[in-house]
C-alpha positions as CSV (number, residue, x, y, z in Angstrom):
1,X,-22.8,101.1,145.3
2,X,-22.3,98.1,143.1
3,X,-18.7,96.9,142.5
4,X,-17.2,93.9,140.8
5,X,-14.6,92.6,143.3
6,X,-11.9,90.0,143.5
7,X,-12.4,88.7,147.0
8,X,-10.7,85.3,147.1
9,X,-7.4,83.9,145.7
10,X,-9.2,81.6,143.3
11,X,-11.0,81.8,140.0
12,X,-14.1,84.0,140.1
13,X,-15.4,87.5,141.0
14,X,-18.3,88.9,143.0
15,X,-20.7,91.7,142.2
16,X,-21.3,93.2,145.7
17,X,-22.5,96.3,147.5
18,X,-19.8,98.5,149.1
19,X,-19.6,102.1,150.3
20,X,-19.1,104.9,147.9
21,X,-15.5,106.1,148.5
22,X,-14.7,109.5,150.0
23,X,-12.2,111.5,148.0
24,X,-9.1,112.7,149.8
25,X,-7.8,116.3,149.7
26,X,-6.0,115.8,146.4
27,X,-8.5,113.3,144.9
28,X,-11.5,113.2,142.6
29,X,-14.6,111.2,143.1
30,X,-15.8,110.1,139.6
31,X,-19.1,108.6,138.6
32,X,-18.0,105.8,136.2
33,X,-19.9,106.0,132.9
34,X,-18.1,103.3,131.0
35,X,-15.4,100.8,131.8
36,X,-13.7,98.4,129.5
37,X,-12.5,94.8,130.2
38,X,-8.8,94.3,129.6
39,X,-7.2,90.9,129.1
40,X,-5.4,91.4,132.4
41,X,-8.8,91.8,134.2
42,X,-9.8,88.4,132.7
43,X,-6.6,86.9,134.0
44,X,-7.3,88.3,137.5
45,X,-10.8,86.7,137.4
46,X,-9.3,83.4,136.2
47,X,-6.5,83.8,138.8
48,X,-3.8,82.6,136.5
49,X,-0.4,81.5,138.0
50,X,1.2,84.8,136.9
51,X,-1.5,86.8,138.7
52,X,-1.4,84.6,141.8
53,X,2.4,85.1,142.0
54,X,1.9,88.9,142.3
55,X,0.5,88.4,145.9
56,X,-2.2,91.1,145.7
57,X,-3.9,92.2,148.9
58,X,-7.5,91.0,148.7
59,X,-10.3,92.1,148.3
60,X,-10.1,94.8,145.7
61,X,-12.4,96.3,143.0
62,X,-11.1,95.4,139.5
63,X,-11.0,97.5,136.3
64,X,-8.7,100.3,135.1
65,X,-9.9,101.4,131.7
66,X,-12.7,103.9,132.2
67,X,-14.3,107.3,131.7
68,X,-16.7,109.2,133.8
69,X,-17.9,112.4,135.3
70,X,-16.5,114.2,138.3
71,X,-18.9,113.9,141.2
72,X,-16.8,115.6,143.9
73,X,-13.3,117.0,144.4
74,X,-11.0,117.2,147.4
75,X,-10.3,120.7,148.9
76,X,-6.8,121.0,147.3
77,X,-7.9,119.9,143.8
78,X,-7.2,122.8,141.4
79,X,-7.9,121.8,137.8
80,X,-11.2,119.9,138.0
81,X,-14.8,120.6,139.1
82,X,-18.0,118.7,139.5
83,X,-19.4,117.8,136.1
84,X,-16.1,117.6,134.2
85,X,-15.7,114.5,131.9
86,X,-12.6,112.6,132.6
87,X,-10.6,109.5,131.9
88,X,-7.9,108.1,134.2
89,X,-4.2,107.0,134.1
90,X,-3.8,103.6,135.7
91,X,-0.5,104.2,137.5
92,X,-0.3,106.4,140.5
93,X,3.2,108.0,140.9
94,X,4.8,109.3,144.1
95,X,6.3,112.3,142.3
96,X,9.6,112.2,144.3
97,X,11.6,109.1,143.3
98,X,14.4,109.1,140.7
99,X,12.0,107.8,137.9
100,X,9.3,110.4,138.7
101,X,11.9,113.2,138.7
102,X,13.4,112.1,135.3
103,X,10.1,112.0,133.3
104,X,9.3,108.3,133.9
105,X,6.4,108.5,136.4
106,X,4.8,105.4,134.8
107,X,7.6,103.3,136.3
108,X,7.6,105.0,139.6
109,X,10.0,103.2,142.0
110,X,7.6,103.5,144.9
111,X,4.6,102.1,143.1
112,X,2.0,104.2,145.0
113,X,-0.8,102.3,143.3
114,X,-2.2,100.6,140.2
115,X,-6.0,101.0,139.6
116,X,-7.8,97.8,139.8
117,X,-5.0,95.9,141.5
118,X,-3.5,97.7,144.5
119,X,-6.2,100.3,144.8
120,X,-9.9,99.9,144.0
121,X,-10.6,100.2,140.3
122,X,-13.3,101.2,137.9
123,X,-15.7,98.1,137.8
124,X,-17.9,100.1,140.1
125,X,-20.4,102.9,140.1
126,X,-17.8,105.3,141.5
127,X,-14.0,105.5,141.7
128,X,-11.6,107.9,143.4
129,X,-8.3,108.8,141.8
130,X,-5.6,111.4,142.5
131,X,-5.9,114.6,140.6
132,X,-2.5,113.9,138.8
133,X,-4.0,110.7,137.3
134,X,-7.1,112.4,135.9
135,X,-7.3,113.3,132.2
136,X,-9.7,116.1,131.3
137,X,-12.0,115.3,128.3
138,X,-14.2,117.5,126.1
139,X,-17.6,118.4,127.3
140,X,-19.2,116.3,124.6
141,X,-16.8,113.4,124.9
142,X,-18.3,109.9,124.1
143,X,-17.9,107.9,127.3
144,X,-17.7,104.6,125.6
145,X,-15.0,105.8,123.3
146,X,-13.1,107.5,126.0
147,X,-13.0,104.4,128.2
148,X,-10.6,103.1,125.5
149,X,-8.0,105.8,125.9
150,X,-5.9,103.9,128.4
151,X,-5.3,100.8,126.2
152,X,-4.8,103.0,123.2
153,X,-2.2,104.9,125.1
154,X,-0.3,101.6,125.6
155,X,-0.3,101.1,121.8
156,X,0.9,104.6,121.3
157,X,3.7,104.3,123.9
158,X,4.9,101.2,122.1
159,X,5.0,103.1,118.8
160,X,6.7,106.1,120.4
161,X,9.5,103.6,121.3
162,X,9.6,102.1,117.9
163,X,9.5,105.5,116.0
164,X,7.6,104.0,113.0
165,X,7.7,106.9,110.5
166,X,8.9,105.6,107.1
167,X,9.5,102.1,108.5
168,X,8.1,98.6,108.1
169,X,6.3,97.6,111.3
170,X,5.2,94.1,112.4
171,X,2.4,93.9,114.9
172,X,2.3,90.4,116.4
173,X,-1.1,89.7,118.1
174,X,-4.0,91.8,117.1
175,X,-6.2,91.8,120.1
176,X,-7.7,95.3,120.8
177,X,-4.4,97.0,121.6
178,X,-2.7,95.3,118.6
179,X,-5.5,96.6,116.4
180,X,-5.0,100.0,117.8
181,X,-1.3,99.8,117.1
182,X,-2.0,99.0,113.4
183,X,-4.1,102.1,112.9
184,X,-1.8,104.4,115.0
185,X,1.3,103.1,113.1
186,X,-0.2,104.3,109.8
187,X,-1.3,107.6,111.3
188,X,2.3,108.1,112.5
189,X,3.7,107.5,109.1
190,X,4.7,103.8,108.9
191,X,5.5,102.7,105.4
192,X,4.0,99.3,105.8
193,X,2.2,97.4,108.6
194,X,2.3,93.6,108.8
195,X,-0.2,92.1,111.2
196,X,0.0,88.5,112.6
197,X,-2.5,86.6,114.6
198,X,-4.2,83.2,114.6
199,X,-7.7,84.7,114.6
200,X,-9.0,85.3,111.0
201,X,-11.7,87.7,112.2
202,X,-9.2,89.9,113.9
203,X,-6.8,89.7,111.0
204,X,-9.5,90.9,108.7
205,X,-10.3,93.7,111.1
206,X,-6.6,94.7,111.1
207,X,-6.7,95.2,107.4
208,X,-9.6,97.5,107.7
209,X,-7.7,99.6,110.2
210,X,-4.6,100.1,108.1
211,X,-2.5,96.9,108.1
212,X,-1.2,96.2,104.7
213,X,-0.5,92.5,105.2
214,X,-2.3,90.0,107.5
215,X,-0.5,86.7,108.3
216,X,-2.2,83.8,110.1
217,X,0.5,82.3,112.2
218,X,-1.4,79.1,112.7
219,X,-1.0,78.0,109.1
220,X,1.7,80.2,107.7
221,X,5.4,80.3,108.5
222,X,5.8,83.9,109.9
223,X,9.5,84.3,109.2
224,X,9.2,83.1,105.6
225,X,6.1,85.2,105.0
226,X,7.7,88.4,106.4
227,X,10.9,87.8,104.4
228,X,8.9,87.4,101.2
229,X,7.1,90.6,101.9
230,X,10.3,92.6,102.6
231,X,12.5,91.2,99.9
232,X,14.5,89.3,102.5
233,X,15.4,92.4,104.5
234,X,13.1,92.0,107.5
235,X,11.1,94.6,109.3
236,X,12.4,97.7,111.2
237,X,10.1,97.4,114.2
238,X,8.3,94.5,115.9
239,X,5.6,95.1,118.5
240,X,4.9,91.9,120.4
241,X,1.5,91.7,122.0
242,X,1.4,87.9,122.3
243,X,3.9,87.2,125.2
244,X,4.4,83.9,123.5
245,X,8.0,82.6,123.7
246,X,7.9,81.0,120.3
247,X,6.5,84.1,118.7
248,X,9.1,86.3,120.4
249,X,11.9,84.2,119.0
250,X,10.3,84.5,115.5
251,X,10.2,88.3,116.1
252,X,14.0,88.3,116.4
253,X,14.3,86.5,113.2
254,X,12.1,88.9,111.2
255,X,13.9,92.0,112.4
256,X,16.3,93.7,110.1
257,X,19.8,94.5,111.6
258,X,19.5,97.5,114.0
259,X,15.7,96.8,114.3
260,X,13.8,97.2,117.6
261,X,11.6,94.7,119.4
262,X,9.1,96.2,121.9
263,X,7.6,93.8,124.4
264,X,4.0,94.6,125.4
265,X,2.4,91.2,125.9
266,X,2.8,89.5,129.3
267,X,5.4,86.7,129.2
268,X,4.2,84.1,131.7
269,X,7.3,81.9,131.6
270,X,11.1,82.1,131.3
271,X,12.3,83.4,128.0
272,X,15.2,81.7,126.2
273,X,16.8,83.2,123.1
274,X,19.2,80.8,121.5
275,X,22.4,82.0,119.6
276,X,21.9,85.4,121.3
277,X,25.3,86.8,120.2
278,X,24.6,86.1,116.5
279,X,20.9,86.8,116.4
280,X,20.8,89.9,118.6
281,X,24.2,91.3,119.6
282,X,26.1,91.1,116.3
283,X,23.0,92.4,114.5
284,X,22.7,95.3,116.9
285,X,19.1,94.7,117.7
286,X,17.3,96.7,120.4
287,X,15.0,94.9,122.8
288,X,12.9,96.9,125.2
289,X,10.1,96.4,127.6
290,X,7.0,98.6,128.0
291,X,4.8,99.4,131.0
292,X,1.6,101.3,130.4
293,X,1.8,104.8,129.0
294,X,4.7,107.3,129.2
295,X,3.3,109.8,131.8
296,X,2.3,112.2,130.5
297,X,3.9,112.5,127.0
298,X,1.9,109.7,125.7
299,X,-1.4,111.2,126.9
300,X,-0.6,114.6,125.4
301,X,0.0,113.0,121.9
302,X,-2.9,110.6,122.3
303,X,-5.4,113.4,123.1
304,X,-4.3,115.4,120.0
305,X,-4.8,112.3,117.8
306,X,-8.2,111.5,119.3
307,X,-9.5,115.0,119.1
308,X,-8.4,115.3,115.5
309,X,-11.1,112.8,114.6
310,X,-8.7,110.7,112.6
311,X,-9.0,107.6,114.8
312,X,-11.9,105.2,114.2
313,X,-12.9,104.7,117.8
314,X,-16.1,102.7,116.9
315,X,-13.8,100.0,115.6
316,X,-12.7,99.1,119.1
317,X,-16.1,98.8,120.8
318,X,-16.9,95.1,120.7
319,X,-20.0,95.1,122.9
320,X,-21.6,97.3,125.5
321,X,-23.4,95.6,128.5
322,X,-24.7,96.6,131.9
323,X,-22.1,95.7,134.6
324,X,-24.4,93.0,136.1
325,X,-24.0,91.1,132.8
326,X,-20.2,90.9,133.1
327,X,-20.2,87.1,132.8
328,X,-21.6,87.4,129.3
329,X,-18.8,89.8,128.4
330,X,-16.2,87.3,129.7
331,X,-17.7,84.5,127.7
332,X,-17.3,86.4,124.5
333,X,-14.1,88.2,125.3
334,X,-12.0,86.1,122.9
335,X,-14.5,86.2,120.0
336,X,-15.3,89.9,119.6
337,X,-13.3,92.5,117.9
338,X,-12.6,95.3,120.3
339,X,-13.3,95.7,124.0
340,X,-16.3,94.6,126.0
341,X,-17.5,97.8,127.8
342,X,-19.5,97.7,131.0
343,X,-21.9,100.3,132.1
344,X,-22.1,100.4,136.0
C-alpha cells in the first residue's frame, strides 16, 4: 500500500510502498477514506526543533485525523464489523495506570501510542488501531467531514474546560481548530465570542461561524480592543491556539479576575510571565493545559453535536486532494480556511 512516511531526521517526507498491516486480536484494520493534515503533521515534515527534541523512532507513517471503513477485525473485537464506518482517537491508553483508572485516559501515564508519531498513522491506504480507539459512525457518514472529528474534539475539550455558557470567550488564533472553537462556543451558550488572528481571511471566516468580534493582532492592540469591547472588565475565558509567548502574556491581561486561560497551541520556547503574583495569583486566574480530547467524554458530546446537524462541517474543508498531491496541500496549508484533506 502507499503511505506517506517520515524516514529521516531532517525536513521532508516520502511517499512509499509498505505492507498492509495485520490487525492484532483487539485491533481493527481500516481502509482510510479521508485523512486531514494537521499543523503538527506539517511540523513533523519540516522537522522543527520542537519535533526533533521528541526523539521519535523513525521511520513512521504520519497522520492522525481520519475516517474510514472497517476492512477486518481481530478475533476478540466485539463492537465492530467489516463495513462499519469509523473515525479514530489519536491516543492509545493502557487502561491500567492511575490516569486511565480516573477517567483521564487521554493523558495515560504509560503512553501506549500516538497515531502518526509512535505508531503508524493515517497517511496511508490502511491503518490499524485498537478497538478502544475506534469511534463508530453512521452508515451514511460523510468521510471528509468525519476526518475532522479529531481536531474538532480538541476544540470541544478546550471549551469543556472553559465552561463557556453565558460567558465572554476569546479565541486567540483562528486556524481550523480555533474556527471550530468559535462555532462550538456559540453552540454551547457563550454570550460573546472574540476572535483574534493576523490573517484577515480567517478572521472573516470566524465571523461567519459565530464570532461576534474579530481583531487583527497585527495592527490592533489586543488588550485595548478587548477592554473596549468588555467595558474594561475583560473576558471570562481565553483559548490560546497560538502558542506565542507574547500573545499568551496578552491573554493574561485580557482575562477578568477568576478567569481561565486554556493552553492548546504548542509553546516552542520557555514561557515567562512577569509580575506573576499581581497578574495571576492575586486575581485568582486559572491556567490549564490541554492534550487532545477527554477520553471519552469529549467524543460522546461531540457526536451528539455533529449528529444534530447544527455544525457547519463544510466550513472546515479547505481542499480535497489525492494523497500523491500532498506537496500541493502543504504549499497552501497556511492560506486556506479549514483543513487540507487527502484521499489515499
